[in-house]
N, C-alpha and C positions, 0 to 999 in steps of 0.2 A: 537917220536912215530915210532914204527917199524911195518910195515904192508906188507903182501904179496899182489902182484898185478897180475891180469890176463888181457889178451886182451879183449876188448869190440868190438865185430863185429856185425853189422856195426858200424862205429864210430858215436858218438852222435853229434848233431849240436853244433858248437862252439858259445859261448856267451861272451867269454873273451879270452885274450891272455896274457901270463906271460913270462918274460924273466929276465935273470940276466947277469952280465958282459957286454961284448961288445954288445950282442944282446939287452940288456936293454937300452943301450945308443941309438942304432938305433931305437928302439921302441919308446923311449921318444921323439926323434926328429919328428917321424911321428905323434905321439899323439898330439904334440903342434899345428899341422896344422888343427885338427878337434875338435872343441869345443863340439861336440855332444858325444864324448867318455867320459866315467868316468875313471879317472886315479887315481890309488892308488900307491904311491911310498913307498918303503922300503929302508933300507940301501943298500941291494944288489939286490933287485928285483923291477920290475915295473909290474903292472897289468892294462890292458886296457880292458874295457867292453863296449859293444855297438853293433851297427849294422855295417855290412861291415867292419870287423876287418882288420887292416893292416897286411901285411906280414913282418916277420922279421926272417931271418935265425937264427936258434938256439932257437927260441921261442917255448913255450908249449901252444897249444890251449886247452882251457878248456870248459867243458860242465857241466851242472847240473847233478849230480849223480841221476839217477832215484830212486825214493823212498825217496828222501830228498827234503827239501825246501831251504836249505841254504849251500849246499856243492858243490863245483866245483872240478872236477877232469880232468885229460887229456882226450881228446875225444876218444883216442884209448885204454885207460886202466881203470880198475876199481879195487877197493880194494876187497880182498877176505873176506869181512865181511858183515854182514847184514847192509843195508843202515841205519836202525834205530840206530844201534850201532855206526856207523861212525858219524851220526848226533849228537848223545849225546856226543861222545868223542871230537868233535870239539868245542862244546859249551864253554868249559873251555878256549880254545885258542882264541875264538872270542872276548871275553870281551863284549864291547858295539857294536862291529861291527855286521852288519846284516848278513854277510856270511863269509865263509872261503874257500880258495883254498888249495887243498892238492896236492903237487907235489912230486912224488916219486923220490928218488935219491939213490946213492950208500951208503950214510950215514944215510938213514932213509927217513922220510917224512918231507918236509918243509911245514909248516902251515902258510898261509898268511891271516890274518883277513882283510875282505873287507867291504867297506862302501856300495857298490852296487854290485850285481852279474851281 
């Protein structure tokens, strides 16, 4: 999925944090210490949702995209598409997952289906 993004100011409240690579390893270690967090693991990514999120260098903090029920985006960025279009577009990627996190990158957007937002 290729989407243009713009800043969201002020940043939205974080409800999850995502990381890949060494940041994912650090986040996974922290997540093991708190059973109240919901953890979703992928081959290259980890997403932790819950209250009082852990800090991890290189992680992306996620918020619910206003106007959607099940789409998380970085707290400082939003897609330049109507939220309803974003919600519909992510349904195909979510499958049976309740929500999806969209993380912009140089190669497009990473879509991570999530059990809980």
